[in-house]
KOLMIFI-383629 format. One record per residue (C-alpha): residue number from 1; residue in one letter; x, y, z. Coordinates in nm, 2 decimals. Layout:
BEGIN
R | pos | code | east | north | up
R | NUM | A | X | Y | Z
...
//
This chain:
BEGIN
R | pos | code | east | north | up
R | 1 | M | -0.77 | -0.69 | -4.00
R | 2 | S | -0.79 | -0.31 | -4.02
R | 3 | S | -0.96 | -0.07 | -3.78
R | 4 | T | -1.29 | 0.09 | -3.86
R | 5 | N | -1.43 | 0.44 | -3.82
R | 6 | D | -1.10 | 0.57 | -3.68
R | 7 | K | -1.16 | 0.39 | -3.35
R | 8 | Y | -0.92 | 0.21 | -3.13
R | 9 | Q | -1.02 | -0.16 | -3.13
R | 10 | L | -0.99 | -0.31 | -2.78
R | 11 | Y | -1.00 | -0.69 | -2.74
R | 12 | V | -1.08 | -0.81 | -2.39
R | 13 | V | -1.21 | -1.10 | -2.18
R | 14 | D | -1.47 | -0.97 | -1.94
R | 15 | Q | -1.32 | -1.15 | -1.64
R | 16 | S | -0.96 | -1.05 | -1.71
R | 17 | Y | -0.75 | -0.86 | -1.46
R | 18 | Y | -0.56 | -0.66 | -1.72
R | 19 | S | -0.86 | -0.61 | -1.95
R | 20 | G | -1.05 | -0.42 | -1.69
R | 21 | K | -0.74 | -0.21 | -1.61
R | 22 | L | -0.68 | -0.10 | -1.97
R | 23 | H | -1.05 | -0.06 | -2.05
R | 24 | S | -1.09 | 0.17 | -1.75
R | 25 | Y | -0.80 | 0.39 | -1.87
R | 26 | L | -0.94 | 0.41 | -2.23
R | 27 | R | -1.28 | 0.51 | -2.09
R | 28 | Y | -1.10 | 0.78 | -1.88
R | 29 | R | -0.91 | 0.91 | -2.18
R | 30 | Q | -1.23 | 0.94 | -2.39
R | 31 | L | -1.06 | 0.80 | -2.70
R | 32 | P | -1.28 | 0.68 | -2.98
R | 33 | L | -1.32 | 0.32 | -2.88
R | 34 | E | -1.48 | -0.01 | -2.99
R | 35 | V | -1.47 | -0.29 | -2.74
R | 36 | N | -1.46 | -0.65 | -2.86
R | 37 | E | -1.53 | -0.91 | -2.60
R | 38 | I | -1.39 | -1.21 | -2.78
R | 39 | S | -1.45 | -1.58 | -2.78
R | 40 | F | -1.17 | -1.83 | -2.76
R | 41 | T | -1.17 | -1.89 | -3.14
R | 42 | E | -1.16 | -1.52 | -3.21
R | 43 | W | -0.88 | -1.48 | -2.96
R | 44 | W | -0.69 | -1.77 | -3.13
R | 45 | K | -0.73 | -1.62 | -3.48
R | 46 | T | -0.70 | -1.25 | -3.41
R | 47 | G | -0.47 | -1.24 | -3.11
R | 48 | L | -0.22 | -1.51 | -3.21
R | 49 | R | -0.20 | -1.38 | -3.57
R | 50 | N | -0.15 | -1.01 | -3.48
R | 51 | T | 0.04 | -1.02 | -3.15
R | 52 | G | 0.21 | -1.37 | -3.14
R | 53 | L | 0.04 | -1.44 | -2.81
R | 54 | M | -0.30 | -1.54 | -2.68
R | 55 | K | -0.31 | -1.28 | -2.40
R | 56 | V | -0.56 | -1.01 | -2.33
R | 57 | P | -0.60 | -0.72 | -2.35
R | 58 | F | -0.46 | -0.62 | -2.69
R | 59 | L | -0.54 | -0.32 | -2.90
R | 60 | Q | -0.54 | -0.21 | -3.26
R | 61 | S | -0.48 | 0.16 | -3.31
R | 62 | P | -0.66 | 0.36 | -3.59
R | 63 | D | -0.34 | 0.35 | -3.80
R | 64 | G | -0.36 | -0.03 | -3.80
R | 65 | R | -0.08 | -0.11 | -3.56
R | 66 | W | -0.12 | -0.37 | -3.29
R | 67 | L | -0.04 | -0.31 | -2.92
R | 68 | Q | -0.02 | -0.56 | -2.64
R | 69 | D | 0.04 | -0.54 | -2.26
R | 70 | S | -0.16 | -0.30 | -2.05
R | 71 | T | 0.11 | -0.10 | -1.88
R | 72 | P | 0.32 | -0.01 | -2.19
R | 73 | I | 0.00 | 0.07 | -2.38
R | 74 | I | -0.11 | 0.31 | -2.10
R | 75 | L | 0.23 | 0.48 | -2.08
R | 76 | W | 0.25 | 0.51 | -2.46
R | 77 | L | -0.10 | 0.66 | -2.49
R | 78 | D | -0.03 | 0.90 | -2.20
R | 79 | Q | 0.26 | 1.03 | -2.40
R | 80 | Q | 0.05 | 1.07 | -2.72
R | 81 | F | -0.22 | 1.26 | -2.53
R | 82 | P | -0.05 | 1.45 | -2.26
R | 83 | D | -0.36 | 1.66 | -2.15
R | 84 | S | -0.46 | 1.54 | -1.81
R | 85 | G | -0.17 | 1.30 | -1.79
R | 86 | I | -0.15 | 1.04 | -1.51
R | 87 | L | 0.21 | 1.08 | -1.41
R | 88 | P | 0.33 | 1.37 | -1.18
R | 89 | D | 0.61 | 1.60 | -1.30
R | 90 | D | 0.81 | 1.54 | -0.98
R | 91 | P | 1.07 | 1.27 | -1.08
R | 92 | Y | 1.10 | 1.13 | -0.72
R | 93 | L | 0.72 | 1.08 | -0.69
R | 94 | R | 0.70 | 0.96 | -1.05
R | 95 | F | 0.95 | 0.68 | -0.98
R | 96 | F | 0.73 | 0.56 | -0.69
R | 97 | C | 0.43 | 0.57 | -0.92
R | 98 | Y | 0.60 | 0.33 | -1.15
R | 99 | L | 0.70 | 0.11 | -0.86
R | 100 | L | 0.35 | 0.09 | -0.70
R | 101 | E | 0.18 | 0.03 | -1.03
R | 102 | D | 0.41 | -0.26 | -1.10
R | 103 | Y | 0.35 | -0.40 | -0.75
R | 104 | A | -0.03 | -0.38 | -0.81
R | 105 | D | 0.01 | -0.54 | -1.14
R | 106 | E | 0.22 | -0.84 | -1.04
R | 107 | W | 0.22 | -0.89 | -0.66
R | 108 | L | -0.15 | -0.87 | -0.62
R | 109 | W | -0.20 | -1.12 | -0.90
R | 110 | R | -0.14 | -1.41 | -0.66
R | 111 | P | -0.42 | -1.33 | -0.41
R | 112 | A | -0.65 | -1.23 | -0.69
R | 113 | M | -0.61 | -1.58 | -0.85
R | 114 | H | -0.62 | -1.75 | -0.51
R | 115 | Y | -0.96 | -1.60 | -0.41
R | 116 | R | -1.10 | -1.67 | -0.75
R | 117 | W | -1.00 | -2.03 | -0.78
R | 118 | S | -0.95 | -2.16 | -0.42
R | 119 | Y | -1.29 | -2.07 | -0.29
R | 120 | S | -1.56 | -2.30 | -0.41
R | 121 | A | -1.83 | -2.04 | -0.47
R | 122 | D | -1.59 | -1.81 | -0.66
R | 123 | A | -1.45 | -2.10 | -0.87
R | 124 | A | -1.80 | -2.22 | -0.95
R | 125 | V | -1.92 | -1.88 | -1.07
R | 126 | N | -1.61 | -1.81 | -1.28
R | 127 | S | -1.58 | -2.16 | -1.43
R | 128 | I | -1.94 | -2.14 | -1.55
R | 129 | R | -1.87 | -1.80 | -1.70
R | 130 | F | -1.56 | -1.94 | -1.87
R | 131 | S | -1.75 | -2.23 | -2.02
R | 132 | Q | -2.03 | -2.01 | -2.15
R | 133 | K | -1.84 | -1.72 | -2.28
R | 134 | L | -1.48 | -1.81 | -2.35
R | 135 | I | -1.41 | -2.18 | -2.41
R | 136 | T | -1.71 | -2.24 | -2.63
R | 137 | H | -1.48 | -2.42 | -2.89
R | 138 | I | -1.45 | -2.73 | -2.67
R | 139 | P | -1.72 | -2.98 | -2.75
R | 140 | G | -1.92 | -3.15 | -2.47
R | 141 | P | -2.16 | -3.04 | -2.20
R | 142 | K | -2.10 | -2.71 | -2.03
R | 143 | W | -2.07 | -2.87 | -1.68
R | 144 | L | -1.77 | -3.07 | -1.81
R | 145 | T | -1.59 | -2.77 | -1.97
R | 146 | A | -1.66 | -2.57 | -1.65
R | 147 | L | -1.49 | -2.85 | -1.45
R | 148 | M | -1.20 | -2.85 | -1.69
R | 149 | A | -1.16 | -2.47 | -1.66
R | 150 | K | -1.17 | -2.49 | -1.28
R | 151 | W | -0.90 | -2.76 | -1.27
R | 152 | R | -0.68 | -2.58 | -1.52
R | 153 | Q | -0.70 | -2.24 | -1.36
R | 154 | R | -0.65 | -2.37 | -1.00
R | 155 | S | -0.35 | -2.57 | -1.11
R | 156 | E | -0.18 | -2.30 | -1.32
R | 157 | Y | -0.26 | -1.99 | -1.12
R | 158 | V | -0.28 | -2.12 | -0.76
R | 159 | K | -0.09 | -2.44 | -0.70
R | 160 | H | 0.20 | -2.36 | -0.94
R | 161 | D | 0.22 | -2.01 | -0.80
R | 162 | G | 0.31 | -2.13 | -0.45
R | 163 | V | -0.03 | -2.11 | -0.28
R | 164 | N | -0.07 | -2.39 | -0.02
R | 165 | K | -0.16 | -2.44 | 0.34
R | 166 | S | 0.17 | -2.29 | 0.46
R | 167 | T | 0.15 | -1.98 | 0.25
R | 168 | L | -0.23 | -1.92 | 0.25
R | 169 | E | -0.24 | -1.67 | 0.54
R | 170 | H | 0.04 | -1.46 | 0.38
R | 171 | V | -0.13 | -1.47 | 0.04
R | 172 | E | -0.46 | -1.35 | 0.18
R | 173 | S | -0.28 | -1.08 | 0.39
R | 174 | I | -0.16 | -0.92 | 0.07
R | 175 | Y | -0.52 | -0.84 | -0.03
R | 176 | L | -0.64 | -0.76 | 0.32
R | 177 | N | -0.35 | -0.52 | 0.39
R | 178 | N | -0.37 | -0.34 | 0.06
R | 179 | L | -0.75 | -0.31 | 0.11
R | 180 | Q | -0.69 | -0.14 | 0.45
R | 181 | W | -0.42 | 0.09 | 0.32
R | 182 | M | -0.64 | 0.20 | 0.03
R | 183 | E | -0.94 | 0.25 | 0.26
R | 184 | T | -0.74 | 0.49 | 0.47
R | 185 | I | -0.65 | 0.70 | 0.17
R | 186 | L | -0.99 | 0.69 | -0.01
R | 187 | A | -1.19 | 0.77 | 0.31
R | 188 | K | -1.02 | 1.12 | 0.28
R | 189 | Q | -0.99 | 1.18 | -0.09
R | 190 | P | -1.14 | 1.04 | -0.42
R | 191 | Y | -0.82 | 0.90 | -0.57
R | 192 | L | -0.49 | 0.76 | -0.44
R | 193 | L | -0.29 | 1.08 | -0.50
R | 194 | G | -0.56 | 1.34 | -0.45
R | 195 | D | -0.85 | 1.48 | -0.65
R | 196 | K | -0.76 | 1.31 | -0.98
R | 197 | P | -0.63 | 0.96 | -1.07
R | 198 | C | -0.26 | 0.88 | -1.13
R | 199 | L | -0.09 | 0.58 | -1.28
R | 200 | V | -0.12 | 0.40 | -0.95
R | 201 | D | -0.50 | 0.42 | -0.95
R | 202 | F | -0.51 | 0.24 | -1.28
R | 203 | G | -0.26 | -0.02 | -1.16
R | 204 | F | -0.48 | -0.11 | -0.87
R | 205 | M | -0.79 | -0.12 | -1.10
R | 206 | G | -0.64 | -0.45 | -1.23
R | 207 | P | -0.70 | -0.66 | -0.92
R | 208 | M | -0.95 | -0.44 | -0.74
R | 209 | F | -1.20 | -0.42 | -1.03
R | 210 | R | -1.24 | -0.75 | -1.22
R | 211 | H | -1.14 | -0.97 | -0.93
R | 212 | F | -1.17 | -0.83 | -0.57
R | 213 | S | -1.48 | -0.62 | -0.62
R | 214 | I | -1.67 | -0.88 | -0.83
R | 215 | D | -1.57 | -1.23 | -0.72
R | 216 | P | -1.80 | -1.33 | -0.43
R | 217 | T | -1.56 | -1.39 | -0.14
R | 218 | P | -1.32 | -1.09 | -0.18
R | 219 | A | -1.62 | -0.86 | -0.29
R | 220 | K | -1.79 | -0.93 | 0.05
R | 221 | I | -1.47 | -0.85 | 0.23
R | 222 | M | -1.44 | -0.53 | 0.04
R | 223 | R | -1.80 | -0.42 | 0.11
R | 224 | D | -1.76 | -0.50 | 0.48
R | 225 | K | -1.41 | -0.37 | 0.54
R | 226 | A | -1.34 | -0.11 | 0.28
R | 227 | P | -1.66 | 0.06 | 0.15
R | 228 | H | -1.46 | 0.36 | 0.02
R | 229 | V | -1.25 | 0.12 | -0.20
R | 230 | Y | -1.57 | -0.03 | -0.33
R | 231 | Q | -1.70 | 0.32 | -0.41
R | 232 | W | -1.36 | 0.41 | -0.57
R | 233 | V | -1.39 | 0.11 | -0.81
R | 234 | A | -1.72 | 0.24 | -0.94
R | 235 | R | -1.59 | 0.60 | -0.95
R | 236 | M | -1.29 | 0.49 | -1.16
R | 237 | W | -1.50 | 0.30 | -1.40
R | 238 | A | -1.73 | 0.59 | -1.45
R | 239 | L | -1.46 | 0.86 | -1.46
R | 240 | K | -1.38 | 1.07 | -1.77
R | 241 | M | -1.08 | 1.30 | -1.78
R | 242 | D | -1.31 | 1.60 | -1.85
R | 243 | D | -1.46 | 1.54 | -1.50
R | 244 | V | -1.12 | 1.62 | -1.33
R | 245 | A | -0.98 | 1.87 | -1.58
R | 246 | D | -0.93 | 2.13 | -1.31
R | 247 | A | -0.83 | 1.89 | -1.03
R | 248 | N | -0.49 | 1.85 | -0.87
R | 249 | W | -0.28 | 1.59 | -0.69
R | 250 | N | -0.26 | 1.66 | -0.31
R | 251 | V | 0.11 | 1.63 | -0.27
R | 252 | Q | 0.41 | 1.83 | -0.17
R | 253 | P | 0.69 | 1.85 | -0.43
R | 254 | G | 0.96 | 1.60 | -0.36
R | 255 | Q | 0.77 | 1.41 | -0.10
R | 256 | L | 0.59 | 1.08 | -0.08
R | 257 | P | 0.24 | 1.09 | 0.07
R | 258 | Q | 0.25 | 0.94 | 0.42
R | 259 | D | -0.03 | 0.71 | 0.33
R | 260 | W | 0.18 | 0.55 | 0.06
R | 261 | L | 0.45 | 0.44 | 0.30
R | 262 | P | 0.29 | 0.11 | 0.39
R | 263 | F | 0.28 | 0.01 | 0.03
R | 264 | V | 0.65 | 0.11 | -0.01
R | 265 | K | 0.74 | -0.09 | 0.30
R | 266 | D | 0.56 | -0.40 | 0.17
R | 267 | I | 0.73 | -0.36 | -0.17
R | 268 | C | 1.07 | -0.35 | 0.00
R | 269 | E | 1.00 | -0.64 | 0.24
R | 270 | A | 0.83 | -0.87 | -0.01
R | 271 | Y | 0.80 | -0.77 | -0.37
R | 272 | L | 1.15 | -0.66 | -0.45
R | 273 | P | 1.31 | -0.97 | -0.29
R | 274 | Y | 1.07 | -1.19 | -0.49
R | 275 | L | 1.16 | -1.01 | -0.81
R | 276 | L | 1.53 | -1.07 | -0.74
R | 277 | E | 1.48 | -1.45 | -0.67
R | 278 | N | 1.26 | -1.49 | -0.98
R | 279 | A | 1.52 | -1.31 | -1.19
R | 280 | R | 1.80 | -1.53 | -1.06
R | 281 | T | 1.61 | -1.85 | -1.12
R | 282 | C | 1.52 | -1.74 | -1.48
R | 283 | R | 1.89 | -1.66 | -1.54
R | 284 | D | 1.98 | -2.01 | -1.42
R | 285 | G | 1.73 | -2.17 | -1.65
R | 286 | K | 1.51 | -2.31 | -1.38
R | 287 | S | 1.13 | -2.34 | -1.40
R | 288 | S | 1.06 | -2.26 | -1.04
R | 289 | C | 1.21 | -2.07 | -0.75
R | 290 | S | 1.19 | -2.07 | -0.37
R | 291 | Y | 1.22 | -1.77 | -0.14
R | 292 | T | 1.12 | -1.65 | 0.20
R | 293 | V | 0.95 | -1.31 | 0.25
R | 294 | Q | 0.80 | -1.17 | 0.57
R | 295 | G | 0.85 | -1.50 | 0.75
R | 296 | T | 0.67 | -1.71 | 0.49
R | 297 | S | 0.85 | -1.96 | 0.27
R | 298 | Y | 0.74 | -2.02 | -0.08
R | 299 | S | 0.87 | -2.32 | -0.27
R | 300 | K | 0.85 | -2.44 | -0.63
R | 301 | T | 0.69 | -2.12 | -0.74
R | 302 | R | 0.69 | -2.11 | -1.12
R | 303 | T | 0.93 | -1.85 | -1.26
R | 304 | Y | 0.80 | -1.58 | -1.49
R | 305 | D | 1.03 | -1.42 | -1.74
R | 306 | Y | 0.79 | -1.12 | -1.78
R | 307 | R | 0.87 | -1.02 | -1.43
R | 308 | V | 1.24 | -1.01 | -1.51
R | 309 | W | 1.14 | -0.76 | -1.77
R | 310 | C | 0.93 | -0.57 | -1.52
R | 311 | R | 1.24 | -0.55 | -1.30
R | 312 | E | 1.45 | -0.43 | -1.60
R | 313 | Q | 1.19 | -0.15 | -1.66
R | 314 | L | 1.22 | -0.04 | -1.29
R | 315 | H | 1.59 | -0.02 | -1.32
R | 316 | K | 1.55 | 0.17 | -1.65
R | 317 | R | 1.33 | 0.43 | -1.47
R | 318 | F | 1.58 | 0.45 | -1.19
R | 319 | N | 1.87 | 0.51 | -1.43
R | 320 | E | 1.68 | 0.80 | -1.59
R | 321 | L | 1.69 | 0.99 | -1.27
R | 322 | T | 1.94 | 1.26 | -1.19
R | 323 | P | 2.21 | 1.17 | -0.93
R | 324 | E | 2.04 | 1.38 | -0.67
R | 325 | I | 1.69 | 1.22 | -0.72
R | 326 | A | 1.85 | 0.87 | -0.75
R | 327 | D | 2.01 | 0.92 | -0.41
R | 328 | R | 1.68 | 1.01 | -0.26
R | 329 | V | 1.51 | 0.71 | -0.41
R | 330 | K | 1.80 | 0.49 | -0.28
R | 331 | A | 1.77 | 0.64 | 0.07
R | 332 | T | 1.39 | 0.56 | 0.08
R | 333 | L | 1.43 | 0.20 | -0.05
R | 334 | K | 1.73 | 0.15 | 0.19
R | 335 | H | 1.52 | 0.29 | 0.49
R | 336 | Y | 1.26 | 0.02 | 0.43
R | 337 | G | 1.51 | -0.26 | 0.36
R | 338 | G | 1.45 | -0.29 | -0.02
R | 339 | W | 1.76 | -0.13 | -0.17
R | 340 | D | 1.98 | -0.45 | -0.17
R | 341 | A | 1.71 | -0.65 | -0.35
R | 342 | F | 1.65 | -0.38 | -0.60
R | 343 | I | 2.02 | -0.32 | -0.69
R | 344 | T | 2.16 | -0.67 | -0.67
R | 345 | D | 2.22 | -0.86 | -1.00
R | 346 | V | 2.09 | -0.56 | -1.20
R | 347 | D | 2.26 | -0.71 | -1.51
R | 348 | I | 2.01 | -1.01 | -1.53
R | 349 | S | 1.84 | -0.98 | -1.86
R | 350 | S | 1.49 | -1.11 | -1.96
R | 351 | G | 1.59 | -1.13 | -2.32
R | 352 | M | 1.26 | -0.96 | -2.40
R | 353 | D | 1.18 | -0.67 | -2.63
R | 354 | A | 1.54 | -0.64 | -2.75
R | 355 | D | 1.42 | -0.40 | -3.02
R | 356 | D | 1.25 | -0.17 | -2.76
R | 357 | M | 0.92 | -0.20 | -2.95
R | 358 | A | 0.68 | -0.24 | -2.65
R | 359 | P | 0.39 | -0.20 | -2.66
R | 360 | F | 0.39 | -0.26 | -3.04
R | 361 | R | 0.38 | -0.61 | -3.18
R | 362 | K | 0.50 | -0.75 | -3.51
R | 363 | S | 0.26 | -0.95 | -3.73
R | 364 | Y | 0.31 | -1.32 | -3.68
R | 365 | Q | 0.26 | -1.63 | -3.89
R | 366 | P | 0.25 | -1.93 | -3.64
R | 367 | S | 0.34 | -2.27 | -3.76
R | 368 | F | 0.07 | -2.53 | -3.78
R | 369 | G | 0.20 | -2.70 | -3.47
R | 370 | K | 0.20 | -2.37 | -3.27
R | 371 | K | -0.15 | -2.30 | -3.39
R | 372 | L | -0.26 | -2.65 | -3.28
R | 373 | V | -0.11 | -2.63 | -2.94
R | 374 | S | -0.25 | -2.28 | -2.89
R | 375 | Y | -0.59 | -2.39 | -2.99
R | 376 | F | -0.61 | -2.65 | -2.72
R | 377 | F | -0.40 | -2.49 | -2.45
R | 378 | G | -0.37 | -2.12 | -2.52
R | 379 | T | -0.05 | -1.93 | -2.42
R | 380 | P | 0.10 | -2.05 | -2.09
R | 381 | W | 0.06 | -1.79 | -1.82
R | 382 | N | 0.43 | -1.75 | -1.76
R | 383 | T | 0.51 | -1.70 | -2.12
R | 384 | S | 0.64 | -1.35 | -2.22
R | 385 | K | 0.38 | -1.08 | -2.26
R | 386 | Q | 0.63 | -0.86 | -2.44
//
């Protein structure tokens, strides 16, 4: 399939965490764009053939190349079109932008899936939307396919991700705390780093847009507890880079904003230790891991090789720093108790993207068996997104 009219072709599922994140960035960049909200069959044919995976979003550039995975796509595009870029020049602050964006992408995934599929009203709404818009290839009444979708999503994204009665309070605190920290910032300024968005804003658009601001239960919490966050979601969706062409980030060179420190503390206490345990378990060939963070014990949490790759990328960003800046980053992570988890077992490899191609994908000719399995089950959630 070739692009038409020199436009970027974006393939999305409307309910998707990462689809909303990438779509908002492309709208901001004002690139020539055609959005394709795909059915399952189109996803199976177009996505699997051109990216090797059934994961959204994916993108075809005007020159015909296929790109997949929202963060590498955004970073690549930001290099191609540096006007009004979303990364600060200061390397110390830039590293923490990478870190907070990864945290928003991966650590907030669990509460986003929990609120969507654990609460009956949220699960009912979303399972009906799935049955009517995405899994239309399955024969039978819509109520039955909706029930199947609800069971599958709850099993894959909630139960197998360690959400149960003993972890429930901690899982929900991830959302509630982030909501409070963002509200503190956004009550004073329009974006998380000042008067224009940075990479971190787009990272948080993943969970905050398609999940927390739309699904009934977390949306009510957001409206009641964090109206400025609710307003920010709409502002981000409407934003064009021309609107902030003369705006600045409200930061001092070489310093982290004080309002970012709660995020950094949480990353050090919870997210970096989780990444370490997930990486160790993947290295040992195990399908699940157990770990304790912030006094809560998670057991039999499915491992995710993509998050080993995320950890590799953070180490890559760190190794690009000058010794002076690296020492400052180390001191900050050490102050909040995250340095050991960050630096331990840095040699664990995900085995992904050995050719350093991300976000580009090679064309793929799946076997009949792979096509058949993918048709009925899609791509497992913990399969590589490389």
